[in-house]
ZAGU-365967 format. One record per residue: residue in one letter; x, y, z of N, C-alpha, C, CB in turn. Coordinates in pm, whole numbers, plus 32768, in hexadecimal, padded with zeros to 4 digits. Glycine has a CB too. Example, Ala and Ser with C-alpha at 12.3 -4.5 7.8 and 13.67 -1.06 7.14 Angstrom:
BEGIN
A 8527 7DC7 830C 84CE 7E3E 830C 8528 7EB6 830C 846B 7E41 8389
S 8505 7F1F 82C4 8557 7F96 82CA 850A 8003 8313 8580 7FC4 823C
//
This chain:
BEGIN
M 76DE 7E1E 83AA 76FF 7E0C 831D 76CB 7E82 82C9 76C2 7D88 82E9
E 765C 7EC0 82F9 7628 7F34 82B0 768E 7FA5 82B1 75A3 7F62 82EE
E 76CE 7FB8 8323 7734 8021 832D 77A8 8005 82CE 7768 802D 83BD
L 77D3 7F86 82C6 783F 7F62 826B 7816 7F77 81D9 7869 7ECF 8281
A 779A 7F54 81B7 776A 7F68 812E 776A 7FFC 8108 76DD 7F2D 811E
E 7746 8051 8167 7747 80E1 814D 77D5 8113 8139 7704 812D 81C0
R 7831 80DE 8187 78BE 8104 8179 78F3 80DC 80F0 7913 80C4 81E7
V 78D6 8062 80C6 7903 8033 8044 78C8 8089 7FD5 78DB 7FA0 8030
A 7849 80AE 7FE3 7807 8101 7F7D 7849 818B 7F74 7771 8110 7F9C
R 7870 81C2 7FE6 78B3 8245 7FE6 793A 823E 7FA0 78C5 8279 8076
E 7984 81D5 7FBD 7A07 81C4 7F7E 79F8 81B2 7EE7 7A52 814A 7FBB
K 7997 8162 7EC0 7980 814B 7E30 795D 81CE 7DE9 7910 80E4 7E1B
A 7905 821C 7E25 78DC 829A 7DE8 7950 82FC 7DE0 786A 82D8 7E37
A 79A4 82FB 7E48 7A16 8358 7E4B 7A77 833E 7DD8 7A5F 834E 7ED0
Y 7A8B 82BE 7DB8 7AEC 829D 7D4F 7AAE 828D 7CC5 7B34 821F 7D73
D 7A2B 8273 7CC0 79E8 826C 7C3E 79C7 82F7 7C09 796A 8219 7C48
H 799D 8350 7C63 7967 83D0 7C37 79A8 844A 7C7A 78D4 83D3 7C50
G 79F8 8435 7CE1 7A31 84A5 7D2B 7AB8 84D2 7CF7 7A3D 8480 7DBB
T 7AF6 852B 7D43 7B77 8565 7D1B 7BE8 853C 7D78 7B6D 85FD 7D18
I 7BD1 84D3 7DC8 7C34 84A9 7E2B 7CBA 8489 7DE9 7C01 842F 7E78
H 7CB7 8439 7D80 7D35 8410 7D41 7D7D 8487 7D05 7D1B 83A7 7CD4
A 7D34 84E2 7CC7 7D72 8559 7C8D 7DAF 85B2 7CF9 7D0A 85A9 7C3C
E 7D69 85C2 7D68 7D9D 8614 7DD6 7E17 85D4 7E15 7D32 862B 7E40
S 7E14 8550 7E25 7E86 8509 7E5D 7EFF 8513 7E02 7E62 8476 7E75
S 7EEA 8507 7D80 7F58 8514 7D20 7F94 85A0 7D23 7F27 84F4 7C92
K 7F3F 8604 7D33 7F6E 868E 7D3E 7FC8 869F 7DBA 7EF6 86F0 7D45
L 7F9F 8660 7E26 7FED 8666 7EA2 8074 8622 7E90 7FA0 8625 7F15
H 8075 85B2 7E4C 80F2 856A 7E32 8151 85C0 7DE0 80D6 84E5 7DE9
R 811B 8605 7D7F 8172 865B 7D2C 81A9 86CF 7D7D 8126 8690 7CB2
R 8158 8707 7DD6 8181 877A 7E25 81F2 8755 7E85 810B 87B2 7E73
F 81E6 86E1 7EC3 824B 86B4 7F24 828F 8635 7EF0 820A 869A 7FAF
R 82C0 863E 7E75 82F7 85C9 7E30 836B 8589 7E78 8321 85F0 7DA6
H 83BC 85D7 7EC1 8431 859E 7F04 840B 8539 7F70 8484 860E 7F43
V 8392 8546 7FA8 8365 84E4 800C 8362 8459 7FCE 82D9 850A 8042
F 833F 8451 7F50 832F 83D0 7F0C 83AB 83A6 7EBD 82B7 83D5 7EAF
E 8402 8409 7EA1 8479 83ED 7E50 84FA 83EB 7EA1 8484 8454 7DE3
C 84F2 8408 7F22 856C 8412 7F74 85AB 8388 7F8A 854B 8453 7FFC
P 8629 8382 7FB3 866D 8302 7FC5 8624 82A1 8021 86F5 831A 7FFB
N 85E8 82D4 808C 85A4 827A 80E9 852A 8238 80A9 857A 82C6 8167
S 84DA 8286 8060 8466 824E 801B 8490 81F1 7FAA 840E 82BE 7FE4
Q 84F8 8215 7F62 8527 81C0 7EF5 855E 813B 7F29 8593 8208 7EA4
G 8597 813E 7FA0 85C4 80C1 7FDD 8550 8062 7FF7 860E 80DD 8060
A 84DE 809A 8020 8466 8048 8034 8434 800E 7FB0 83F8 809A 8077
E 843B 805E 7F45 8411 802C 7EC2 8469 7FB9 7E94 8414 809D 7E5B
R 84EA 7FC4 7EAD 8546 7F57 7E88 8529 7EDA 7EDA 85DA 7F82 7E9C
Y 850A 7EED 7F59 84E9 7E7B 7FAE 8469 7E36 7F7D 84D9 7EA8 8041
L 8407 7E88 7F55 838C 7E50 7F1E 83A9 7DFB 7EA3 832A 7EC0 7EF9
D 83F8 7E31 7E47 841B 7DE6 7DCE 8467 7D67 7DF2 846E 7E3C 7D6F
Q 84C0 7D71 7E52 8510 7CFD 7E7A 84B7 7C8C 7EAE 8576 7D25 7EE5
I 8458 7CAE 7F07 8401 7C47 7F3F 83A7 7C0B 7ED4 83AB 7C82 7FB0
V 836E 7C5F 7E7D 8318 7C2D 7E12 8367 7BD5 7DB3 82D6 7CA1 7DC5
N 83DE 7C01 7D8C 8430 7BB4 7D2E 845B 7B2F 7D68 84AA 7C04 7D05
Q 8471 7B2A 7DEC 8498 7AAE 7E2C 8423 7A4D 7E3D 84D5 7ACB 7EB3
S 83A9 7A83 7E41 8336 7A32 7E69 82D4 7A10 7DF9 82ED 7A79 7ED2
A 82D4 7A5E 7D8D 8267 7A53 7D2C 8286 7A00 7CB0 823E 7ADA 7D01
G 8301 79D8 7C9C 8325 798E 7C24 82D4 790E 7C15 83B8 796F 7C25
G 8289 7902 7BA7 8239 788A 7B8F 81C2 787C 7BEC 828F 7812 7B9C
K 819C 78E6 7C32 8130 78E0 7C95 80B9 7937 7C69 8164 790D 7D20
D 804A 7927 7CB2 7FD1 7975 7C97 7FCD 79ED 7CF4 7F51 791D 7CAA
L 7FC7 7A64 7CB9 7FD1 7AE2 7D03 7F4E 7B2E 7CFD 8044 7B38 7CCD
L 7F21 7B60 7D70 7EAC 7BB7 7D78 7ED9 7C46 7D94 7E49 7B87 7DE5
D 7EB8 7CA0 7D39 7ED0 7D2F 7D4C 7E52 7D68 7D90 7EEF 7D79 7CC2
Y 7E5A 7D78 7E12 7DE8 7D97 7E69 7DD8 7E2E 7E74 7DFB 7D57 7EF7
G 7D6E 7E63 7E38 7D61 7EF4 7E2E 7DB6 7F27 7DBC 7D88 7F38 7EB1
C 7DA6 7EEB 7D48 7E03 7F00 7CD8 7DF3 7F87 7C93 7DF0 7E94 7C72
Y 7D84 7FCD 7CAB 7D5F 8047 7C66 7D63 802D 7BCE 7DBF 80BE 7C8D
D 7DB2 8079 7B82 7DB1 8068 7AEF 7E1D 8008 7ABE 7DC2 80EF 7AAB
G 7E4F 7FB4 7B19 7EB4 7F52 7AF4 7F41 7F8B 7AE6 7E8E 7F13 7A74
W 7F59 8000 7B23 7FD8 8048 7B0C 8053 7FFA 7B3C 7FD4 80CD 7B52
M 8041 7F9B 7B98 80B3 7F4C 7BC7 80C9 7ECE 7B74 809F 7F27 7C58
T 8072 7EB2 7B16 807C 7E36 7AC8 8104 7E22 7A87 8012 7E35 7A5E
P 813F 7E87 7A44 81C3 7E70 7A07 822E 7E47 7A6C 81EF 7EED 79C0
R 822A 7E7F 7AE4 828D 7E58 7B4A 8277 7DC8 7B78 8286 7EB6 7BC3
Y 81FB 7DA0 7B87 81E0 7D16 7BB1 8205 7CB3 7B43 814D 7D06 7BD8
L 81F2 7CDB 7AC6 8216 7C82 7A57 82AB 7C61 7A58 81F1 7CC2 79D2
N 82FD 7CBD 7A87 838D 7CA6 7A8D 83B1 7C2F 7AE4 83D3 7D22 7AC1
A 8358 7C0C 7B42 8373 7B9C 7B9C 8352 7B15 7B5C 8325 7BAC 7C1C
G 8312 7B16 7AE8 82F1 7A9A 7AA1 8285 7A46 7AE4 836A 7A48 7A93
P 8217 7A84 7B13 81AD 7A33 7B51 8164 79DF 7AE9 8149 7A8E 7B9A
R 8124 7973 7B16 80D1 7922 7ABC 8056 7970 7A91 80A8 789D 7B01
S 801D 79BC 7AF0 7FA7 7A0C 7ACF 7FA4 7A88 7B28 7F25 79B9 7ADF
I 7F64 7AF1 7AF4 7F49 7B6A 7B41 7EB4 7B85 7B3A 7F9C 7BE4 7B0C
T 7E77 7B93 7BAF 7DEB 7BB7 7BB8 7DE0 7C39 7C06 7D97 7B47 7BFC
G 7D9B 7C9C 7BCF 7D89 7D1B 7C13 7CFA 7D2E 7C3F 7DB3 7D8D 7BBB
L 7CE8 7D64 7CB8 7C63 7D80 7CEC 7C5F 7E0D 7D24 7C3A 7D1A 7D57
D 7BF3 7E58 7D05 7BE3 7EDF 7D39 7B4F 7F00 7D42 7C2C 7F47 7CE0
I 7B2C 7F57 7DA0 7AA1 7F7D 7DB4 7A6E 7FD5 7D43 7A92 7FC5 7E38
S 7AC9 801C 7CFE 7AA3 807C 7C98 7A91 803A 7C0F 7B0B 80EB 7C8E
E 7A18 803C 7BDC 7A00 8006 7B56 7A45 805B 7AEC 796A 7FFF 7B3A
T 7A4F 80DD 7B04 7A96 8135 7AA7 7B28 810E 7A9D 7A8A 81C8 7AD2
A 7B66 80F5 7B10 7BF3 80CE 7B11 7C07 8046 7AD1 7C28 80CD 7BA0
I 7BAD 7FE9 7AEA 7BB8 7F63 7AAF 7BAB 7F69 7A18 7B4E 7F04 7AEA
A 7B54 7FC0 79E6 7B48 7FD1 7956 7BCC 8002 791B 7AD6 8033 7934
A 7C0C 8060 7962 7C8E 8093 7934 7CF8 8026 7939 7CB9 810B 7989
A 7CF6 7FD4 79A1 7D57 7F66 79AC 7D46 7F03 793B 7D48 7F1F 7A33
N 7CCA 7EE0 791C 7CB1 7E83 78AE 7CDD 7EBC 7828 7C1D 7E5E 78A9
A 7CCA 7F3F 7817 7CF2 7F7F 779A 7D89 7F7A 7786 7CC1 8010 7797
K 7DD4 7F80 77F3 7E66 7F84 77EA 7EA7 7EFA 77EF 7E9C 7FD9 785A
Y 7E73 7EA2 7848 7EC1 7E2A 7869 7E73 7DA6 7860 7EF7 7E38 78F2
S 7E02 7DA5 781D 7DB2 7D2A 7819 7DFA 7CB7 77D3 7D2F 7D45 77D3
S 7E60 7CD6 7785 7EA9 7C6B 7740 7F06 7C1F 779D 7EF8 7CA4 76CC
V 7F24 7C59 7813 7F85 7C19 786C 7F4D 7C02 78F8 8002 7C6E 7875
A 7ED4 7C32 7914 7E9A 7C24 799A 7E02 7C24 7990 7ECA 7C95 79F7
T 7DC3 7BF4 79F9 7D31 7BF2 7A03 7D06 7C54 7A6E 7CFC 7B62 7A22
F 7CA2 7CA7 7A50 7C75 7D0C 7AAF 7BDF 7D00 7AC4 7C99 7D99 7A7E
R 7BB6 7D1B 7B41 7B26 7D1A 7B5E 7B08 7D7B 7BCE 7AF6 7C8D 7B82
A 7A92 7DB8 7BC8 7A65 7E12 7C32 7A27 7DBF 7CA2 79FE 7E7A 7BFB
G 7A3F 7DE9 7D1E 7A07 7DA0 7D8E 7A2F 7DDC 7E12 7A31 7D11 7D89
D 79ED 7DAE 7E7A 7A04 7DDD 7F03 7A74 7D8A 7F42 7982 7DD3 7F58
A 7ADD 7DCC 7F6F 7B4F 7D86 7FAA 7B2D 7D43 802E 7BC1 7DE7 7FBF
H 7ABD 7D6A 806D 7A94 7D28 80EA 7A5A 7C9D 80D1 7A2E 7D7F 8133
V 7A25 7C88 8058 79E7 7C07 8036 7A1E 7BDF 7FAE 7948 7C10 8033
L 7A93 7BA5 7FAE 7AD9 7B89 7F31 7A92 7B1D 7EE0 7B69 7B5E 7F4E
P 7A80 7B33 7E5F 7A36 7AD4 7E0A 7A8E 7A62 7DD8 79F9 7B1D 7D94
F 7ADA 7A26 7E33 7B36 79BB 7E0E 7B29 7949 7E72 7BCA 79EF 7E07
P 7B3F 78CE 7E46 7B3E 785C 7EA3 7BB1 7868 7F08 7B49 77D7 7E56
S 7BA6 7820 7F74 7C11 781C 7FD7 7C91 77E4 7F99 7BE7 77C6 8051
E 7D01 7818 7FC7 7D86 77ED 7F9A 7D97 77F9 7F03 7DA0 775D 7FC5
S 7D75 786F 7ECE 7D7F 7887 7E3D 7E03 78C1 7E12 7D11 78E2 7E12
F 7E4D 7903 7E6F 7EC3 794F 7E48 7F3C 792E 7EA0 7EA5 79E4 7E50
D 7FB1 7938 7E5F 802F 7922 7EA5 8068 79A4 7EDD 8094 78E1 7E47
I 8043 7A13 7EA0 8077 7A95 7ECA 800B 7AFF 7EB3 80FA 7AB9 7E7D
I 7FF8 7B54 7F16 7F97 7BC1 7F0E 7FE3 7C43 7F2A 7F20 7BAC 7F73
V 7FD2 7CA4 7ED2 8018 7D23 7EDF 7FB4 7D95 7ED8 8084 7D33 7E71
G 7FC5 7DF8 7F30 7F6E 7E6D 7F2D 7FB8 7EEA 7F56 7EF7 7E58 7F88
R 7F8F 7F5B 7F20 7FCE 7FDB 7F3F 7F63 803D 7F6F 801A 8015 7EC4
A 7F74 806A 7FEC 7F19 80CF 8026 7E88 80A5 8016 7F30 8157 7FE4
I 7E69 802A 803B 7DE2 7FF5 802E 7DA8 7FC9 80B4 7DE1 7F80 7FCC
L 7DF7 7F8B 810B 7DC1 7F58 8189 7D87 7FC6 81E0 7E2D 7F0E 81D6
H 7DC1 803D 81D9 7D91 80A9 8231 7D0C 80E4 81FF 7DFA 8117 823B
H 7CDB 80B5 818B 7C56 80DC 815B 7BEB 807A 818C 7C54 80E2 80C2
L 7C14 800C 81C8 7BBA 7F9C 81E2 7BA1 7F86 8276 7BF1 7F1E 81A4
D 7B3E 7F33 8294 7B32 7EFC 831A 7BA8 7E9B 8329 7AA5 7EB3 8332
F 7C0C 7EC5 8376 7C8E 7E82 8376 7C83 7DEE 839A 7CEC 7EC8 83D7
D 7C41 7DCF 8408 7C3E 7D44 8437 7BF0 7CEA 83D8 7C00 7D3C 84C3
L 7B86 7D1E 839F 7B3A 7CD0 833C 7B8F 7CB6 82C0 7AB8 7D19 8315
A 7BD9 7D1C 8294 7C2F 7D0D 821F 7C9C 7CA5 8239 7C6E 7D93 81FA
I 7CD7 7CA9 82AE 7D41 7C48 82D0 7D0B 7BBA 82CC 7D7D 7C67 835A
R 7C94 7BA5 8301 7C59 7B1E 82FF 7C45 7AED 8270 7BD3 7B1D 834A
E 7C19 7B47 8216 7C06 7B1F 818B 7C8C 7B02 8147 7BBB 7B8D 813E
L 7CF2 7B51 8167 7D76 7B38 812D 7DAA 7AAF 8155 7DD8 7BA5 8157
V 7D9B 7A8E 81D4 7DC7 7A0B 8204 7D79 799D 81BE 7DB6 7A00 829E
R 7CFA 79B3 81A9 7CA5 794D 8169 7CD3 792C 80DB 7C14 797A 8166
V 7CF0 7993 808B 7D0F 797A 7FFE 7DA4 7960 7FE5 7CE3 79F0 7FAA
L 7DF6 796D 804D 7E86 7955 803E 7EA5 78C1 8056 7ED6 79AE 80A0
R 7EF8 788A 8003 7F20 77FE 8013 7F85 77EE 8085 7F5C 77C9 7F90
P 7F92 7777 80BC 7FF5 7761 8125 8080 778B 80F8 7FF7 76CE 814F
S 80C9 77CF 814F 814E 7806 8135 814B 787D 80D4 81AA 779A 80FD
G 80D3 78A8 80AB 80C9 791C 8053 80EA 799D 809C 803E 7925 8018
K 8107 7A05 804F 812D 7A86 8089 80C7 7AF2 8068 81B7 7AAF 8056
A 80B3 7B4A 80CA 8061 7BC2 80B8 80BC 7C3A 80CE 7FE5 7BC3 811B
I 80BC 7C96 806E 8118 7D08 806F 80C7 7D87 805B 8187 7CF9 8001
F 80D1 7DE4 80BA 8082 7E5F 80B3 80D6 7ED7 80DB 8006 7E55 810D
Y 80CA 7F42 808B 8110 7FC0 80A6 80A5 8023 80D6 815D 7FF7 8026
E 80A9 8046 8158 803B 8090 8196 806B 8106 81E8 7FEA 8033 81ED
P 8017 816F 81F4 8038 81DF 824C 8020 81BC 82DF 7FE5 825A 8225
L 806D 81FC 8335 8060 81E8 83C5 801C 8261 8405 80EA 81CF 8406
G 7FCF 8247 846F 7F7D 82AF 84A9 7FC0 830E 8508 7F0F 8273 84EC
D 8037 82ED 853A 8074 833F 85A3 80E1 839D 8572 80AC 82E6 860B
N 80FC 83A1 84EF 8165 83F9 84BD 8138 848B 84C6 818A 83D5 842B
P 8184 84E1 850D 8158 856C 8522 8148 85B9 849F 81BB 85B4 857B
G 81A7 85AC 8443 819E 85F4 83C5 8127 85C8 8372 821C 85E1 8376
A 810E 8545 8371 809D 8512 8324 8018 853F 8360 80A2 8479 831E
K 8012 8546 83E6 7F98 8578 8427 7F79 8606 83FA 7FA7 8572 84C0
L 7FE0 865A 83F9 7FCE 86E5 83D0 7FA2 86EC 833D 804F 8735 83E5
L 7FE2 869B 82EB 7FC2 869B 825C 7F32 8670 8243 8022 8640 820F
R 7F03 860E 828F 7E78 85E0 827F 7E15 864F 82A3 7E5E 8564 82D7
V 7E35 869A 830B 7DDD 8709 8334 7DD9 8775 82C8 7E0D 8745 83BA
L 7E4C 878F 828B 7E57 87FA 8229 7E20 87D5 819F 7EE6 8824 821D
T 7E11 8754 8186 7DE8 8728 80FF 7D73 86C6 8104 7E5F 86E7 80B6
P 7D01 86EF 8139 7C90 8693 8147 7C58 8660 80C3 7C22 86D6 8194
K 7C6A 86AB 8056 7C32 8681 7FD5 7C81 860E 7F96 7C2F 86F6 7F75
A 7CF7 85F0 7FCE 7D4C 8587 7F95 7D34 84FF 7FD4 7DDE 85AD 7FA5
R 7CC9 84F4 8023 7CAD 8474 8066 7C16 8466 807B 7CF9 846A 80EE
T 7BEB 83EC 8091 7B5D 83D3 80AB 7B43 83DA 8141 7B32 834A 8072
M 7AC5 83E8 8164 7AA0 83F9 81F1 7AB9 837B 8243 7A10 8421 81FC
D 7AC4 8308 8202 7AD3 828A 824C 7B64 825B 8258 7A83 821F 8209
E 7BC0 82A1 821B 7C4D 827B 8227 7C7D 8289 82B7 7CA5 82CF 81CA
K 7CCB 8229 82E5 7D06 8231 836A 7D8E 81EC 8367 7CAA 81F0 83D5
P 7DFB 823B 8363 7E80 81FE 8362 7E91 8198 83D2 7EEC 826A 836E
L 7EE4 8136 83BB 7EED 80C4 8416 7F2B 80E8 849C 7F3B 8056 83D6
S 7EFD 80A3 8502 7F31 80B3 858A 7F8D 803F 85AD 7EBD 80BD 85F0
R 7FDB 8053 8616 8032 7FE9 8647 7FE1 7F6D 866C 8083 8019 86C2
S 7F70 7F81 86AF 7F21 7F0E 86DD 7EE8 7EBE 8667 7EAF 7F3D 8738
E 7EC1 7F02 85FD 7E8E 7EBB 8588 7EFC 7E64 854A 7E57 7F1E 851F
I 7F72 7E9C 853B 7FE1 7E51 8501 8003 7DD9 8559 805D 7EAB 84F0
Q 8004 7DED 85D9 8026 7D7F 8634 7FBB 7D12 8633 803A 7DB3 86C1
R 7F3D 7D39 8624 7ED3 7CD3 8619 7EE6 7C80 859B 7E48 7D15 8618
A 7F07 7CC1 852C 7F1D 7C77 84B0 7F9A 7C20 84BA 7F2B 7CD8 8438
D 8000 7C51 84FE 8079 7BFF 8514 8055 7B7C 8559 80E1 7C4E 8568
A 7FFD 7B85 85BC 7FD6 7B0E 8607 7F86 7AAD 85B1 7F85 7B36 8683
V 7F37 7AE3 8552 7EE6 7A8E 84FA 7F3E 7A47 8494 7E7A 7AE1 84B3
F 7F98 7A91 8456 7FEA 7A58 83EB 8061 7A08 8420 801D 7AC7 8390
G 80AD 7A46 8479 812E 7A0E 84A0 819A 7A3B 8440 8127 7975 84A5
Q 8216 7A36 846C 828D 7A57 841D 8287 7ADF 83D7 82A3 79EC 83B6
P 8272 7B4C 8422 8277 7BD0 83E3 8306 7BF8 83C3 8237 7C39 843E
S 8317 7C46 8359 839A 7C7A 8333 8385 7D04 82F7 83E3 7C19 82CD
H 8368 7D66 834E 833D 7DEA 8321 83B2 7E4C 8313 82D7 7E22 8382
L 839B 7EB3 82C1 83FC 7F1F 82B0 83B4 7FA4 82C8 843E 7F1B 8222
F 83E2 7FEF 832C 83A5 806F 834F 83FA 80E0 8314 8398 807F 83EA
V 83B6 8145 82DA 83FF 81B1 8297 83C0 8239 82B3 8404 8198 8201
G 8414 82A1 82B7 83E3 8328 82A9 83C4 8379 8326 8370 8325 825D
L 8414 836F 8390 83FD 83C7 8402 8446 844C 83EF 842B 8384 8484
V 84C9 8446 83E2 8518 84BF 83CA 850C 84EC 8338 85AD 84A7 83EF
S 8504 848D 82DE 8504 84AD 824F 848A 84FE 8225 8509 842D 81FF
V 8417 84E9 8265 839D 852D 8239 83A7 85C5 8247 8327 84FB 8288
P 83C3 85FC 82BE 83CA 868F 82C6 843B 86CB 8272 83DC 86BA 8355
V 84AE 8684 826B 851C 86B6 821A 84F4 86B5 8186 859B 8661 822F
A 84B2 864A 815B 8488 863F 80CF 841D 86A6 80AC 8454 85B2 80B2
M 83C3 86C0 8108 835E 8725 80EE 839E 87AE 80D7 82F9 872C 8162
L 8403 87CD 8127 8448 884D 8119 849A 8853 8098 84A3 8866 8191
T 84E7 87EA 807C 853D 87EE 8005 84ED 87E4 7F84 85A3 877E 800B
S 846F 87B2 7F8C 8418 87B1 7F16 83FB 883F 7EE6 8395 8768 7F34
L 8406 889F 7F3E 83E9 892A 7F1E 8464 8976 7EEF 83AD 896F 7F95
T 84D3 892F 7EDD 8551 896B 7EB1 857A 892F 7E2C 85C0 8957 7F1B
P 85E2 8966 7DED 8614 892B 7D6E 8663 88AA 7D82 866C 8990 7D26
L 8678 8881 7DFF 86C6 8809 7E17 8684 878C 7DDC 86DC 87F6 7EAC
H 86D7 872E 7DB1 86A8 86AD 7D82 8682 8657 7DFB 8714 8666 7D2B
A 862C 85F4 7DE7 8602 859D 7E55 8676 854C 7E8E 8596 853F 7E26
D 86DF 853C 7E3F 8754 84F0 7E6A 87BB 854D 7EAC 8794 84A6 7DF2
N 878C 85B0 7EFA 87E8 8613 7F33 8826 85E3 7FB5 879F 8695 7F4A
F 888F 8627 7FE2 88DD 85FA 8055 888B 85FC 80D6 895A 8650 8065
L 882D 865B 80E2 87DA 8660 815A 8782 85E4 8166 8783 86DE 8159
L 874E 85B7 80F6 86F8 8542 80F9 8748 84C1 8108 86A5 853C 807B
H 87C6 84C2 80E0 881C 844E 80FD 8838 8445 8193 88A0 8456 80AE
L 884D 84B8 81D3 885F 84B9 8264 87DF 848A 82AA 8886 8546 8295
A 876C 84B9 8279 86EC 8490 82B2 86D6 83FA 82A1 8679 84DE 8271
D 86FF 83C6 822F 86F2 8336 8216 8744 82E6 827A 871D 8313 8186
R 87BC 8314 8294 8812 82CF 82F5 87D0 82CF 837F 889D 8312 82FC
A 8797 8341 83A5 8753 834A 8426 86DA 82ED 842A 8728 83DA 8441
D 868C 82EB 83C0 8613 8299 83BD 8633 8204 83BE 85BF 82BA 8343
R 869D 81DC 837D 86C1 814E 837E 86E9 8120 840A 8734 8133 831B
G 8722 817C 8457 8740 815C 84E2 86C2 8159 8538 87A3 81C0 851A
L 866C 81BB 8528 85F1 81C5 8577 8590 8153 8559 85AE 8249 855D
A 859B 8118 84E2 8542 80AA 84BD 8553 802F 8516 855A 8083 842E
H 85BD 802C 8564 85D7 7FBB 85BE 85BC 7FDF 864F 8667 7F8B 85AF
T 8572 804B 8664 8550 8079 86EB 84B8 8081 86F7 8593 8103 870A
P 8483 8096 8771 83F2 80A6 8781 83B9 811D 8734 83D1 80B5 8812
L 840E 817C 870B 83DE 81EF 86BE 83B1 81C9 8632 844A 8258 86B6
K 83C7 814E 860A 83A3 8125 8582 830E 813A 8567 83C8 8092 856C
Y 82BA 812F 85CD 822B 813F 85B9 8203 81D2 85A4 81DF 8106 862F
W 8263 822E 85B5 824B 82BB 8599 8274 82E0 850B 8297 8312 85FE
M 82A2 827F 84C0 82CE 829C 8439 8257 82B2 83DC 8326 822B 8404
R 8275 82E5 8363 8209 8307 8306 81C5 828D 82CD 823E 835B 8296
Q 8214 8227 82A9 81DD 81B2 8268 8223 8133 8297 81E8 81BE 81D1
V 81E1 80C5 827B 821D 8043 8297 8204 7FE7 8221 81E5 8006 831A
L 826B 7F9C 81FD 825C 7F31 819B 8248 7EB1 81EB 82D9 7F28 8139
L 81CC 7E83 81EF 81A7 7E0E 823E 81BE 7D8F 81EC 8114 7E16 826C
V 8206 7D32 8226 821F 7CB2 81E3 81FB 7C42 8243 82B5 7CA5 81B4
W 8192 7BFA 8220 8164 7B87 8272 816E 7B07 8222 80D2 7B9D 82A3
Q 818A 7A9A 8267 8185 7A15 8229 8121 79C1 8276 8211 79D1 8226
K 80C8 7980 822E 805F 7931 826D 809A 78B1 82A6 7FEE 7911 8209
T 8093 78A4 8329 80C9 782D 836A 8061 77E1 83B8 8139 7853 83C6
K 7FE5 7815 83BE 7F7E 77D4 840F 7F09 77A9 83B9 7F4F 7832 847E
//
């Protein structure tokens, strides 16, 4: 537990006082097509679709909410309540300044959620599980999720060749404890939750998008449409675990 406490403290310091978020944002701007290309936008639409289908009149937890930047999108689904949790007190202060009239935010450790069991119908997180002790986080998610509730996470994958290279080249844009998800971790969580419905994105699209980001081409260019077609096919093969990201969708059945 001492090791976990040290990890949590490092993450908190990185986002309260460090430059991780600024460096990551700089990287996103540099390679904007990776995030704006048809394949990535398809994942964003799928995320909205699942949230809109599941959150109406329900209690939603924004897990790793940072400054509440996703709050307006979640509000579109008409949830009964939105609660945001993040390790960064600085980010939570920003979230409260922007959205306290429509959501509740609190700082806390995602490994030990400060909520009673079965508190939420839907839990959503973006690029948060790979910062955590994965199995411990999954157990907490199952604990606070109500029966038939959904957990939805958009996470990086560890085996994508382009992403591996990018991580090596941009160490300032990530914390030392980040570890993109592995196939075995996803499969373990599948066994815990039951009824997975995941969407894998970004094998061909990532290198093409990185290249076209350096040109005057728009993100909606013909090369990236071809890459999207290829990735949608590959998402149904074993190569899916080599993709850049996965939109994980679990429903609690146990």
